[in-house]
OpenMM code with the backbone's topology and positions (N, CA, C; nanometers):
from openmm import Vec3, app, unit

residues = "MET LYS LYS GLY VAL ARG ILE LEU ALA VAL ASP ASP ALA PRO PHE ARG LYS ARG VAL ASP SER LYS THR PHE VAL VAL GLY LEU LEU PHE ARG GLU LEU ILE MET GLU VAL ALA LEU ARG GLU THR VAL THR VAL ASP GLY ASP ASP SER THR ASP ALA LEU ILE ARG MET VAL GLY HIS PRO LYS VAL ARG GLY GLU VAL ARG VAL ILE LEU THR HIS GLY THR THR VAL ALA GLY LEU ASN LEU ILE ASP MET ARG ARG LEU HIS GLY GLU THR GLY ILE PRO VAL ILE ALA VAL THR SER LYS GLU PRO THR ASP GLU ILE ARG ALA ALA LEU ARG PHE ALA GLY LEU ARG GLU ARG GLU ALA VAL LEU GLU ARG ASN PRO PRO TYR VAL PRO LEU ALA THR GLY ARG GLY VAL ILE TYR TYR SER LEU LEU GLY MET GLU ARG ASP ASP ALA GLU SER LEU LEU ARG ARG PHE ALA VAL GLU SER LYS LEU PRO GLU GLN LEU ARG VAL ALA ASP LEU VAL ALA ARG LEU LEU ASP GLY LEU ARG PRO".split()
positions = [
    Vec3(1.8794, 0.5299, -0.4580),
    Vec3(1.8377, 0.5204, -0.3188),
    Vec3(1.9520, 0.4590, -0.2399),
    Vec3(1.9877, 0.5228, -0.1290),
    Vec3(2.1025, 0.4778, -0.0515),
    Vec3(2.0723, 0.3502, 0.0262),
    Vec3(2.1783, 0.2823, 0.0655),
    Vec3(2.1670, 0.1599, 0.1463),
    Vec3(2.1087, 0.1953, 0.2819),
    Vec3(2.0410, 0.0986, 0.3417),
    Vec3(1.9822, 0.1187, 0.4729),
    Vec3(1.8491, 0.1905, 0.4702),
    Vec3(1.7884, 0.2032, 0.3524),
    Vec3(1.6612, 0.2738, 0.3405),
    Vec3(1.5543, 0.2047, 0.4253),
    Vec3(1.4748, 0.2860, 0.4918),
    Vec3(1.3647, 0.2318, 0.5724),
    Vec3(1.2345, 0.2471, 0.4931),
    Vec3(1.1674, 0.1332, 0.4769),
    Vec3(1.0476, 0.1231, 0.3948),
    Vec3(0.9322, 0.0765, 0.4819),
    Vec3(0.8199, 0.1473, 0.4749),
    Vec3(0.6977, 0.1021, 0.5407),
    Vec3(0.6141, 0.0305, 0.4355),
    Vec3(0.6001, -0.1020, 0.4515),
    Vec3(0.5221, -0.1840, 0.3584),
    Vec3(0.3846, -0.2072, 0.4188),
    Vec3(0.2796, -0.1843, 0.3381),
    Vec3(0.1419, -0.1847, 0.3883),
    Vec3(0.0550, -0.2799, 0.3072),
    Vec3(-0.0239, -0.3613, 0.3776),
    Vec3(-0.1236, -0.4464, 0.3128),
    Vec3(-0.2394, -0.4673, 0.4093),
    Vec3(-0.3549, -0.5046, 0.3547),
    Vec3(-0.4718, -0.5242, 0.4392),
    Vec3(-0.4912, -0.6717, 0.4719),
    Vec3(-0.5574, -0.6957, 0.5850),
    Vec3(-0.5907, -0.8305, 0.6291),
    Vec3(-0.7182, -0.8777, 0.5585),
    Vec3(-0.7361, -1.0080, 0.5485),
    Vec3(-0.8607, -1.0592, 0.4892),
    Vec3(-0.9826, -1.0168, 0.5718),
    Vec3(-1.0960, -1.0129, 0.5073),
    Vec3(-1.2223, -0.9806, 0.5740),
    Vec3(-1.3340, -1.0533, 0.5001),
    Vec3(-1.4474, -1.0642, 0.5672),
    Vec3(-1.5641, -1.1304, 0.5068),
    Vec3(-1.6579, -1.0239, 0.4512),
    Vec3(-1.6783, -1.0289, 0.3185),
    Vec3(-1.7677, -0.9329, 0.2533),
    Vec3(-1.9079, -0.9452, 0.3100),
    Vec3(-1.9710, -0.8307, 0.3279),
    Vec3(-2.1081, -0.8191, 0.3783),
    Vec3(-2.1268, -0.8781, 0.5183),
    Vec3(-2.0164, -0.9089, 0.5874),
    Vec3(-2.0221, -0.9578, 0.7252),
    Vec3(-1.9410, -0.8654, 0.8155),
    Vec3(-1.8153, -0.8430, 0.7788),
    Vec3(-1.7264, -0.7595, 0.8604),
    Vec3(-1.7399, -0.6129, 0.8217),
    Vec3(-1.7487, -0.5287, 0.9225),
    Vec3(-1.7525, -0.3850, 0.8957),
    Vec3(-1.6133, -0.3226, 0.9081),
    Vec3(-1.5230, -0.3915, 0.9750),
    Vec3(-1.3865, -0.3422, 0.9953),
    Vec3(-1.2869, -0.4537, 0.9637),
    Vec3(-1.1648, -0.4127, 0.9337),
    Vec3(-1.0532, -0.5057, 0.9181),
    Vec3(-0.9253, -0.4320, 0.9541),
    Vec3(-0.8150, -0.5053, 0.9487),
    Vec3(-0.6859, -0.4468, 0.9833),
    Vec3(-0.6057, -0.4106, 0.8594),
    Vec3(-0.5216, -0.3108, 0.8755),
    Vec3(-0.4171, -0.2801, 0.7792),
    Vec3(-0.2860, -0.2976, 0.8562),
    Vec3(-0.1946, -0.3729, 0.7967),
    Vec3(-0.0654, -0.4005, 0.8579),
    Vec3(0.0398, -0.3099, 0.7950),
    Vec3(0.1256, -0.2540, 0.8762),
    Vec3(0.2394, -0.1761, 0.8292),
    Vec3(0.3659, -0.2318, 0.8906),
    Vec3(0.4586, -0.2733, 0.8064),
    Vec3(0.5856, -0.3285, 0.8543),
    Vec3(0.6979, -0.2351, 0.8126),
    Vec3(0.7776, -0.1918, 0.9097),
    Vec3(0.8920, -0.1079, 0.8794),
    Vec3(1.0138, -0.1973, 0.8588),
    Vec3(1.0742, -0.1830, 0.7414),
    Vec3(1.1940, -0.2588, 0.7064),
    Vec3(1.3116, -0.1642, 0.6921),
    Vec3(1.4286, -0.2087, 0.7352),
    Vec3(1.5556, -0.1473, 0.6974),
    Vec3(1.6128, -0.2423, 0.5945),
    Vec3(1.6047, -0.2002, 0.4667),
    Vec3(1.6367, -0.2899, 0.3545),
    Vec3(1.5444, -0.4113, 0.3633),
    Vec3(1.5983, -0.5301, 0.3936),
    Vec3(1.5163, -0.6517, 0.4025),
    Vec3(1.4948, -0.6981, 0.5465),
    Vec3(1.5380, -0.6182, 0.6423),
    Vec3(1.5260, -0.6543, 0.7839),
    Vec3(1.4030, -0.5859, 0.8416),
    Vec3(1.3074, -0.6679, 0.8897),
    Vec3(1.1879, -0.6105, 0.9511),
    Vec3(1.2227, -0.5616, 1.0915),
    Vec3(1.1894, -0.4353, 1.1174),
    Vec3(1.2228, -0.3750, 1.2467),
    Vec3(1.1011, -0.3487, 1.3346),
    Vec3(0.9874, -0.3133, 1.2749),
    Vec3(0.8685, -0.2769, 1.3519),
    Vec3(0.7452, -0.3274, 1.2785),
    Vec3(0.6472, -0.3767, 1.3557),
    Vec3(0.5179, -0.4179, 1.2994),
    Vec3(0.4082, -0.3333, 1.3646),
    Vec3(0.3223, -0.2759, 1.2803),
    Vec3(0.2112, -0.1935, 1.3266),
    Vec3(0.0819, -0.2438, 1.2645),
    Vec3(-0.0284, -0.2077, 1.3254),
    Vec3(-0.1571, -0.2336, 1.2616),
    Vec3(-0.2528, -0.1210, 1.2967),
    Vec3(-0.3432, -0.0991, 1.2039),
    Vec3(-0.4499, -0.0003, 1.2211),
    Vec3(-0.5798, -0.0686, 1.1812),
    Vec3(-0.6895, -0.0162, 1.2279),
    Vec3(-0.8213, -0.0657, 1.1904),
    Vec3(-0.8802, 0.0282, 1.0864),
    Vec3(-0.9399, -0.0303, 0.9813),
    Vec3(-1.0070, 0.0487, 0.8780),
    Vec3(-1.1459, -0.0085, 0.8535),
    Vec3(-1.2300, 0.0731, 0.7944),
    Vec3(-1.3674, 0.0344, 0.7640),
    Vec3(-1.3735, -0.0328, 0.6277),
    Vec3(-1.4407, -0.1471, 0.6227),
    Vec3(-1.4606, -0.2152, 0.4953),
    Vec3(-1.5455, -0.1247, 0.4059),
    Vec3(-1.4970, -0.1006, 0.2848),
    Vec3(-1.5608, -0.0109, 0.1878),
    Vec3(-1.5746, 0.1317, 0.2397),
    Vec3(-1.4941, 0.1673, 0.3389),
    Vec3(-1.4996, 0.3013, 0.3969),
    Vec3(-1.4091, 0.3992, 0.3251),
    Vec3(-1.3746, 0.5054, 0.3965),
    Vec3(-1.2881, 0.6079, 0.3376),
    Vec3(-1.1805, 0.6533, 0.4363),
    Vec3(-1.1359, 0.5599, 0.5212),
    Vec3(-1.0415, 0.5959, 0.6260),
    Vec3(-0.9023, 0.5337, 0.6112),
    Vec3(-0.8727, 0.4745, 0.4965),
    Vec3(-0.7422, 0.4088, 0.4800),
    Vec3(-0.6273, 0.5096, 0.4770),
    Vec3(-0.6465, 0.6226, 0.4122),
    Vec3(-0.5399, 0.7237, 0.4062),
    Vec3(-0.5084, 0.7740, 0.5467),
    Vec3(-0.6123, 0.7984, 0.6264),
    Vec3(-0.5919, 0.8412, 0.7651),
    Vec3(-0.5141, 0.7361, 0.8429),
    Vec3(-0.5455, 0.6086, 0.8215),
    Vec3(-0.4769, 0.5000, 0.8918),
    Vec3(-0.3286, 0.4977, 0.8576),
    Vec3(-0.2954, 0.5178, 0.7307),
    Vec3(-0.1551, 0.5182, 0.6898),
    Vec3(-0.0810, 0.6402, 0.7444),
    Vec3(-0.1482, 0.7525, 0.7495),
    Vec3(-0.0875, 0.8732, 0.8072),
    Vec3(-0.0587, 0.8498, 0.9558),
    Vec3(-0.1520, 0.7836, 1.0269),
    Vec3(-0.1285, 0.7508, 1.1682),
    Vec3(-0.0082, 0.6580, 1.1828),
    Vec3(0.0029, 0.5605, 1.0938),
    Vec3(0.1173, 0.4684, 1.0999),
    Vec3(0.2488, 0.5437, 1.0882),
    Vec3(0.2574, 0.6313, 0.9885),
    Vec3(0.3807, 0.7074, 0.9660),
    Vec3(0.4138, 0.7936, 1.0877),
    Vec3(0.3124, 0.8394, 1.1589),
    Vec3(0.3338, 0.9229, 1.2769),
    Vec3(0.3511, 0.8451, 1.4058),
    Vec3(0.3424, 0.7126, 1.4002),
    Vec3(0.3564, 0.6301, 1.5206),
    Vec3(0.4945, 0.6521, 1.5821),
    Vec3(0.5024, 0.6624, 1.7151),
    Vec3(0.6317, 0.6896, 1.7795),
    Vec3(0.7442, 0.5915, 1.7428),
    Vec3(0.7109, 0.4682, 1.7116),
    Vec3(0.8142, 0.3694, 1.6793),
    Vec3(0.8746, 0.3897, 1.5404),
    Vec3(0.8053, 0.4649, 1.4532),
    Vec3(0.8560, 0.4818, 1.3166),
    Vec3(0.8696, 0.6279, 1.2738),
    Vec3(0.8168, 0.7197, 1.3532),
    Vec3(0.8178, 0.8611, 1.3162),
    Vec3(0.9602, 0.9066, 1.2836),
    Vec3(0.9748, 0.9684, 1.1690),
    Vec3(1.1043, 1.0188, 1.1272),
    Vec3(1.1951, 0.9144, 1.0636),
    Vec3(1.1535, 0.7894, 1.0632),
    Vec3(1.2367, 0.6818, 1.0078),
    Vec3(1.1982, 0.6434, 0.8653),
    Vec3(1.0691, 0.6516, 0.8346),
    Vec3(1.0184, 0.6029, 0.7059),
    Vec3(1.0677, 0.6925, 0.5924),
    Vec3(1.1274, 0.6309, 0.4905),
    Vec3(1.1756, 0.7050, 0.3741),
    Vec3(1.0931, 0.6754, 0.2499),
    Vec3(1.0210, 0.5609, 0.2499),
    Vec3(0.9350, 0.5217, 0.1380),
    Vec3(0.8165, 0.4448, 0.1945),
    Vec3(0.6977, 0.4729, 0.1410),
    Vec3(0.5788, 0.3948, 0.1746),
    Vec3(0.5466, 0.3093, 0.0531),
    Vec3(0.5426, 0.1771, 0.0740),
    Vec3(0.5050, 0.0823, -0.0315),
    Vec3(0.3680, 0.0265, 0.0033),
    Vec3(0.2739, 0.0418, -0.0863),
    Vec3(0.1411, -0.0147, -0.0625),
    Vec3(0.1122, -0.1215, -0.1668),
    Vec3(0.0338, -0.2196, -0.1264),
    Vec3(-0.0088, -0.3242, -0.2193),
    Vec3(-0.1354, -0.2727, -0.2881),
    Vec3(-0.1162, -0.1955, -0.3934),
    Vec3(-0.2280, -0.1328, -0.4631),
    Vec3(-0.2741, -0.0088, -0.3907),
    Vec3(-0.3859, 0.0456, -0.4378),
    Vec3(-0.4406, 0.1669, -0.3761),
    Vec3(-0.5792, 0.1440, -0.3173),
    Vec3(-0.6184, 0.0177, -0.3049),
    Vec3(-0.7435, -0.0131, -0.2362),
    Vec3(-0.7142, -0.1102, -0.1230),
    Vec3(-0.7759, -0.0870, -0.0105),
    Vec3(-0.7704, -0.1793, 0.1024),
    Vec3(-0.9131, -0.1991, 0.1514),
    Vec3(-0.9345, -0.3068, 0.2227),
    Vec3(-1.0661, -0.3296, 0.2828),
    Vec3(-1.1784, -0.3077, 0.1817),
    Vec3(-1.1670, -0.3744, 0.0686),
    Vec3(-1.2694, -0.3610, -0.0354),
    Vec3(-1.2474, -0.2362, -0.1176),
    Vec3(-1.3363, -0.1397, -0.1007),
    Vec3(-1.3321, -0.0169, -0.1807),
    Vec3(-1.2829, 0.1041, -0.1016),
    Vec3(-1.1995, 0.0809, -0.0038),
    Vec3(-1.1415, 0.1874, 0.0774),
    Vec3(-1.0147, 0.2335, 0.0057),
    Vec3(-1.0235, 0.3469, -0.0620),
    Vec3(-0.9157, 0.3934, -0.1496),
    Vec3(-0.8101, 0.4749, -0.0757),
    Vec3(-0.6836, 0.4447, -0.1059),
    Vec3(-0.5730, 0.5246, -0.0542),
    Vec3(-0.5549, 0.6448, -0.1468),
    Vec3(-0.5608, 0.7623, -0.0901),
    Vec3(-0.5385, 0.8854, -0.1639),
    Vec3(-0.3882, 0.9137, -0.1590),
    Vec3(-0.3165, 0.8721, -0.2626),
    Vec3(-0.1713, 0.8849, -0.2647),
    Vec3(-0.1259, 1.0296, -0.2536),
    Vec3(-0.1971, 1.1202, -0.3188),
    Vec3(-0.1575, 1.2622, -0.3142),
    Vec3(-0.1700, 1.3176, -0.1726),
    Vec3(-0.2774, 1.2834, -0.1064),
    Vec3(-0.2955, 1.3302, 0.0314),
    Vec3(-0.1926, 1.2658, 0.1241),
    Vec3(-0.1697, 1.1352, 0.1080),
    Vec3(-0.0730, 1.0648, 0.1910),
    Vec3(0.0659, 1.1266, 0.1757),
    Vec3(0.1075, 1.1477, 0.0523),
    Vec3(0.2382, 1.2087, 0.0280),
    Vec3(0.2404, 1.3544, 0.0764),
    Vec3(0.1325, 1.4274, 0.0490),
    Vec3(0.1258, 1.5680, 0.0878),
    Vec3(0.1335, 1.5888, 0.2376),
    Vec3(0.0685, 1.5028, 0.3147),
    Vec3(0.0650, 1.5211, 0.4600),
    Vec3(0.1846, 1.4608, 0.5315),
    Vec3(0.2541, 1.3668, 0.4670),
    Vec3(0.3692, 1.3041, 0.5323),
    Vec3(0.5019, 1.3497, 0.4734),
    Vec3(0.5002, 1.3959, 0.3478),
    Vec3(0.6237, 1.4311, 0.2797),
    Vec3(0.7064, 1.3108, 0.2382),
    Vec3(0.6501, 1.1925, 0.2483),
    Vec3(0.7215, 1.0685, 0.2189),
    Vec3(0.6783, 1.0153, 0.0825),
    Vec3(0.7742, 0.9726, -0.0010),
    Vec3(0.7382, 0.9128, -0.1295),
    Vec3(0.6484, 0.7911, -0.1108),
    Vec3(0.5547, 0.7752, -0.2032),
    Vec3(0.4596, 0.6637, -0.1989),
    Vec3(0.4686, 0.5878, -0.3305),
    Vec3(0.4797, 0.4552, -0.3181),
    Vec3(0.4786, 0.3687, -0.4355),
    Vec3(0.3715, 0.2629, -0.4123),
    Vec3(0.2697, 0.2611, -0.4982),
    Vec3(0.1670, 0.1564, -0.4948),
    Vec3(0.2057, 0.0530, -0.5996),
    Vec3(0.2023, -0.0745, -0.5615),
    Vec3(0.2480, -0.1821, -0.6494),
    Vec3(0.1403, -0.2891, -0.6609),
    Vec3(0.1181, -0.3356, -0.7840),
    Vec3(0.0286, -0.4494, -0.8058),
    Vec3(0.0982, -0.5507, -0.8948),
    Vec3(0.0536, -0.6745, -0.8839),
    Vec3(0.1124, -0.7798, -0.9672),
    Vec3(0.0353, -0.7972, -1.0975),
    Vec3(-0.0850, -0.7430, -1.1023),
    Vec3(-0.1685, -0.7544, -1.2226),
    Vec3(-0.1920, -0.6169, -1.2838),
    Vec3(-0.2064, -0.6149, -1.4141),
    Vec3(-0.2311, -0.4886, -1.4822),
    Vec3(-0.3636, -0.4293, -1.4353),
    Vec3(-0.3611, -0.3045, -1.3899),
    Vec3(-0.4850, -0.2398, -1.3443),
    Vec3(-0.5871, -0.2272, -1.4583),
    Vec3(-0.7125, -0.2406, -1.4203),
    Vec3(-0.8229, -0.2261, -1.5154),
    Vec3(-0.9214, -0.1241, -1.4583),
    Vec3(-1.0349, -0.1099, -1.5202),
    Vec3(-1.1397, -0.0208, -1.4684),
    Vec3(-1.2318, -0.0928, -1.3696),
    Vec3(-1.1883, -0.2069, -1.3200),
    Vec3(-1.2690, -0.2864, -1.2278),
    Vec3(-1.3062, -0.2074, -1.1016),
    Vec3(-1.2124, -0.1343, -1.0455),
    Vec3(-1.2403, -0.0565, -0.9236),
    Vec3(-1.3426, 0.0524, -0.9530),
    Vec3(-1.3242, 0.1208, -1.0642),
    Vec3(-1.4187, 0.2259, -1.1029),
    Vec3(-1.5604, 0.1680, -1.1168),
    Vec3(-1.5714, 0.0535, -1.1821),
    Vec3(-1.7017, -0.0108, -1.2002),
    Vec3(-1.7603, -0.0523, -1.0653),
    Vec3(-1.6765, -0.1043, -0.9763),
    Vec3(-1.7248, -0.1456, -0.8439),
    Vec3(-1.7724, -0.0260, -0.7630),
    Vec3(-1.7009, 0.0858, -0.7727),
    Vec3(-1.7444, 0.2078, -0.7028),
    Vec3(-1.8812, 0.2525, -0.7518),
    Vec3(-1.8993, 0.2504, -0.8820),
    Vec3(-2.0282, 0.2910, -0.9385),
    Vec3(-2.1401, 0.1966, -0.8942),
    Vec3(-2.1111, 0.0661, -0.8984),
    Vec3(-2.2112, -0.0337, -0.8583),
    Vec3(-2.2506, -0.0153, -0.7117),
    Vec3(-2.1522, 0.0198, -0.6275),
    Vec3(-2.1760, 0.0365, -0.4838),
    Vec3(-2.2347, 0.1733, -0.4495),
    Vec3(-2.2555, 0.2598, -0.5506),
    Vec3(-2.3096, 0.3926, -0.5243),
    Vec3(-2.2064, 0.4872, -0.4650),
    Vec3(-2.0785, 0.4609, -0.4916),
    Vec3(-1.9700, 0.5424, -0.4368),
    Vec3(-1.8976, 0.6190, -0.5469),
    Vec3(-1.9722, 0.6666, -0.6406),
    Vec3(-1.9154, 0.7343, -0.7578),
    Vec3(-1.8261, 0.8535, -0.7201),
    Vec3(-1.8574, 0.9209, -0.6092),
    Vec3(-1.7782, 1.0375, -0.5687),
    Vec3(-1.6331, 1.0006, -0.5379),
    Vec3(-1.6071, 0.8753, -0.5055),
    Vec3(-1.4700, 0.8316, -0.4762),
    Vec3(-1.3846, 0.8159, -0.6017),
    Vec3(-1.4476, 0.8251, -0.7176),
    Vec3(-1.3693, 0.8185, -0.8413),
    Vec3(-1.2695, 0.9336, -0.8482),
    Vec3(-1.2974, 1.0416, -0.7755),
    Vec3(-1.2051, 1.1553, -0.7736),
    Vec3(-1.0687, 1.1134, -0.7172),
    Vec3(-1.0683, 1.0216, -0.6211),
    Vec3(-0.9414, 0.9717, -0.5669),
    Vec3(-0.8666, 0.8941, -0.6747),
    Vec3(-0.9397, 0.8134, -0.7502),
    Vec3(-0.8759, 0.7397, -0.8606),
    Vec3(-0.8124, 0.8366, -0.9601),
    Vec3(-0.8809, 0.9447, -0.9873),
    Vec3(-0.8303, 1.0441, -1.0821),
    Vec3(-0.7067, 1.1160, -1.0295),
    Vec3(-0.7035, 1.1418, -0.8970),
    Vec3(-0.5890, 1.2113, -0.8363),
    Vec3(-0.4645, 1.1235, -0.8298),
    Vec3(-0.4847, 0.9935, -0.8079),
    Vec3(-0.3700, 0.9036, -0.7977),
    Vec3(-0.3008, 0.8916, -0.9329),
    Vec3(-0.1680, 0.8888, -0.9324),
    Vec3(-0.0952, 0.8764, -1.0598),
    Vec3(-0.1267, 0.7433, -1.1274),
    Vec3(-0.1162, 0.7390, -1.2593),
    Vec3(-0.1436, 0.6142, -1.3310),
    Vec3(-0.0363, 0.5088, -1.3015),
    Vec3(-0.0744, 0.3845, -1.3172),
    Vec3(0.0200, 0.2736, -1.3023),
    Vec3(0.0983, 0.2570, -1.4312),
    Vec3(0.2251, 0.2206, -1.4157),
    Vec3(0.3094, 0.1907, -1.5309),
    Vec3(0.3742, 0.0536, -1.5091),
    Vec3(0.4000, -0.0195, -1.6173),
    Vec3(0.4610, -0.1521, -1.6029),
    Vec3(0.6109, -0.1416, -1.5754),
    Vec3(0.6623, -0.2431, -1.5069),
    Vec3(0.8051, -0.2524, -1.4802),
    Vec3(0.8452, -0.3994, -1.4813),
    Vec3(0.9415, -0.4331, -1.5644),
    Vec3(0.9940, -0.5692, -1.5670),
    Vec3(1.0970, -0.5831, -1.4556),
    Vec3(1.0766, -0.6829, -1.3702),
    Vec3(1.1748, -0.7179, -1.2677),
    Vec3(1.2351, -0.8516, -1.3089),
    Vec3(1.3315, -0.8977, -1.2351),
    Vec3(1.3911, -1.0281, -1.2637),
    Vec3(1.2953, -1.1432, -1.2428),
    Vec3(1.1825, -1.1162, -1.1780),
    Vec3(1.0832, -1.2191, -1.1460),
    Vec3(0.9532, -1.2057, -1.2237),
    Vec3(0.9408, -1.1021, -1.3071),
    Vec3(0.8188, -1.0803, -1.3842),
    Vec3(0.7814, -0.9339, -1.3864),
    Vec3(0.6688, -0.9052, -1.4507),
    Vec3(0.6234, -0.7667, -1.4663),
    Vec3(0.5314, -0.7287, -1.3508),
    Vec3(0.5580, -0.6107, -1.2944),
    Vec3(0.4679, -0.5514, -1.1956),
    Vec3(0.4199, -0.4183, -1.2518),
    Vec3(0.3254, -0.3582, -1.1824),
    Vec3(0.2718, -0.2275, -1.2195),
    Vec3(0.2815, -0.1394, -1.0954),
    Vec3(0.3267, -0.0160, -1.1157),
    Vec3(0.3418, 0.0708, -0.9998),
    Vec3(0.2943, 0.2121, -1.0317),
    Vec3(0.2509, 0.2787, -0.9264),
    Vec3(0.2090, 0.4174, -0.9295),
    Vec3(0.2990, 0.4904, -0.8308),
    Vec3(0.3463, 0.6091, -0.8661),
    Vec3(0.4536, 0.6724, -0.7897),
    Vec3(0.4270, 0.8200, -0.7634),
    Vec3(0.4597, 0.8632, -0.6421),
    Vec3(0.4568, 1.0050, -0.6043),
    Vec3(0.5757, 1.0365, -0.5151),
    Vec3(0.6450, 1.1467, -0.5428),
    Vec3(0.7463, 1.1969, -0.4519),
    Vec3(0.8857, 1.1415, -0.4680),
    Vec3(0.9114, 1.0690, -0.5757),
    Vec3(1.0428, 1.0091, -0.5963),
    Vec3(1.0705, 1.0039, -0.7449),
    Vec3(1.1963, 1.0141, -0.7814),
    Vec3(1.2345, 1.0015, -0.9215),
    Vec3(1.2045, 0.8599, -0.9697),
    Vec3(1.1544, 0.8507, -1.0911),
    Vec3(1.1178, 0.7217, -1.1500),
    Vec3(1.2352, 0.6222, -1.1484),
    Vec3(1.3555, 0.6689, -1.1832),
    Vec3(1.4722, 0.5799, -1.1853),
    Vec3(1.5014, 0.5226, -1.0469),
    Vec3(1.4902, 0.6061, -0.9444),
    Vec3(1.5137, 0.5589, -0.8070),
    Vec3(1.4084, 0.4569, -0.7654),
    Vec3(1.2831, 0.4848, -0.7980),
    Vec3(1.1751, 0.3924, -0.7625),
    Vec3(1.1933, 0.2584, -0.8331),
    Vec3(1.2242, 0.2626, -0.9607),
    Vec3(1.2408, 0.1378, -1.0365),
    Vec3(1.3609, 0.0586, -0.9866),
    Vec3(1.4661, 0.1261, -0.9504),
    Vec3(1.5832, 0.0594, -0.8940),
    Vec3(1.5464, -0.0104, -0.7637),
    Vec3(1.4730, 0.0595, -0.6773),
    Vec3(1.4297, 0.0028, -0.5500),
    Vec3(1.3407, -0.1192, -0.5729),
    Vec3(1.2425, -0.1070, -0.6611),
    Vec3(1.1495, -0.2170, -0.6863),
    Vec3(1.2222, -0.3391, -0.7430),
    Vec3(1.3144, -0.3175, -0.8325),
    Vec3(1.3908, -0.4307, -0.8894),
    Vec3(1.4827, -0.4936, -0.7846),
    Vec3(1.5472, -0.4088, -0.7056),
    Vec3(1.6424, -0.4586, -0.6054),
    Vec3(1.5758, -0.5500, -0.5035),
    Vec3(1.4507, -0.5193, -0.4693),
    Vec3(1.3844, -0.5960, -0.3650),
    Vec3(1.2887, -0.7038, -0.4174),
    Vec3(1.2873, -0.7280, -0.5478),
    Vec3(1.2107, -0.8402, -0.6039),
    Vec3(1.2947, -0.9663, -0.5859),
    Vec3(1.2914, -1.0221, -0.4658),
    Vec3(1.3799, -1.1315, -0.4278),
    Vec3(1.3145, -1.2679, -0.4490),
    Vec3(1.2022, -1.2906, -0.3841),
    Vec3(1.1335, -1.4205, -0.3907),
    Vec3(1.0149, -1.4201, -0.4855),
    Vec3(0.9720, -1.3031, -0.5257),
    Vec3(0.8610, -1.2908, -0.6197),
    Vec3(0.8812, -1.1611, -0.6975),
    Vec3(0.7897, -1.1326, -0.7876),
    Vec3(0.8014, -1.0075, -0.8629),
    Vec3(0.7657, -0.8858, -0.7784),
    Vec3(0.6928, -0.9056, -0.6698),
    Vec3(0.6638, -0.7964, -0.5771),
    Vec3(0.7855, -0.7713, -0.4891),
    Vec3(0.8044, -0.6478, -0.4440),
    Vec3(0.9133, -0.6239, -0.3492),
    Vec3(0.8953, -0.7129, -0.2260),
    Vec3(1.0056, -0.7620, -0.1748),
    Vec3(1.0026, -0.8546, -0.0611),
    Vec3(0.9256, -0.7974, 0.0573),
    Vec3(0.9372, -0.6676, 0.0790),
    Vec3(0.8682, -0.6049, 0.1915),
    Vec3(0.7164, -0.6198, 0.1788),
    Vec3(0.6626, -0.6056, 0.0570),
    Vec3(0.5178, -0.6240, 0.0370),
    Vec3(0.4788, -0.7702, 0.0471),
    Vec3(0.5643, -0.8588, -0.0014),
    Vec3(0.5356, -1.0025, 0.0082),
    Vec3(0.5223, -1.0428, 0.1554),
    Vec3(0.6128, -0.9934, 0.2388),
    Vec3(0.6088, -1.0253, 0.3814),
    Vec3(0.4886, -0.9580, 0.4478),
    Vec3(0.4583, -0.8339, 0.4114),
    Vec3(0.3411, -0.7659, 0.4680),
    Vec3(0.2138, -0.8441, 0.4371),
    Vec3(0.2049, -0.8986, 0.3169),
    Vec3(0.0895, -0.9807, 0.2796),
    Vec3(0.0811, -1.1055, 0.3675),
    Vec3(0.1941, -1.1718, 0.3896),
    Vec3(0.1958, -1.2921, 0.4745),
    Vec3(0.1527, -1.2597, 0.6174),
    Vec3(0.2046, -1.1513, 0.6718),
    Vec3(0.1696, -1.1122, 0.8086),
    Vec3(0.0221, -1.0742, 0.8164),
    Vec3(-0.0262, -0.9985, 0.7195),
    Vec3(-0.1672, -0.9577, 0.7199),
    Vec3(-0.2592, -1.0793, 0.7153),
    Vec3(-0.2203, -1.1827, 0.6419),
    Vec3(-0.3025, -1.3040, 0.6347),
    Vec3(-0.3134, -1.3749, 0.7686),
    Vec3(-0.2139, -1.3561, 0.8563),
    Vec3(-0.2197, -1.4154, 0.9894),
    Vec3(-0.3350, -1.3595, 1.0726),
    Vec3(-0.3822, -1.2427, 1.0349),
    Vec3(-0.4912, -1.1783, 1.1088),
    Vec3(-0.6288, -1.2260, 1.0629),
    Vec3(-0.6319, -1.3150, 0.9644),
    Vec3(-0.7593, -1.3693, 0.9149),
    Vec3(-0.8343, -1.4346, 1.0307),
    Vec3(-0.9573, -1.3959, 1.0474),
    Vec3(-1.0403, -1.4514, 1.1542),
    Vec3(-1.0401, -1.3669, 1.2796),
    Vec3(-0.9406, -1.2803, 1.2953),
    Vec3(-0.9402, -1.1875, 1.4086),
    Vec3(-1.0226, -1.0658, 1.3707),
    Vec3(-1.1007, -1.0158, 1.4621),
    Vec3(-1.1867, -0.9017, 1.4336),
    Vec3(-1.1447, -0.7818, 1.5144),
    Vec3(-1.1394, -0.6662, 1.4511),
    Vec3(-1.1046, -0.5432, 1.5236),
    Vec3(-1.2092, -0.5070, 1.6268),
] * unit.nanometer
topology = app.Topology()
chain = topology.addChain("A")
for resn in residues:
    res = topology.addResidue(resn, chain)
    for name in ("N", "CA", "C"):
        topology.addAtom(name, app.Element.getBySymbol(name[0]), res)
């Protein structure tokens, strides 16, 4: 991956379970480690609109044509609102990398079943599996679409600066937490 790559890092804001019906998703556009643009979208808690929100972000006039990689903090936002990586990549043409700090389990699948949202398991099936990656700061797990594995791993390792997560996701998490208590 060449220098100066622009990365859209995405994370969701905190919300109160069984109280809030909506929350925010934050998207920060970085050129390498320099944050250039901050965006936010509203999504439904336990809804099915997160992929649409990310597609809107990529099409926002301030970032359209600039984003070269989408980094998401996992593939769930706002509770059980699943990001459909195949659809996101298919409609934007932009590589997508979902990253977690913990090894994925069947917890999401079980939660979907418990919530009566079994039909959403199809999104889990469509999304590529997570694979482990050792960074200089620890092991992360990532799911990838639209980019060569070597390029993705190089990018993830290069930006594991202050934690095992890429710096762009670490900052997106911090910014999203600032929205705690604000309601869409």
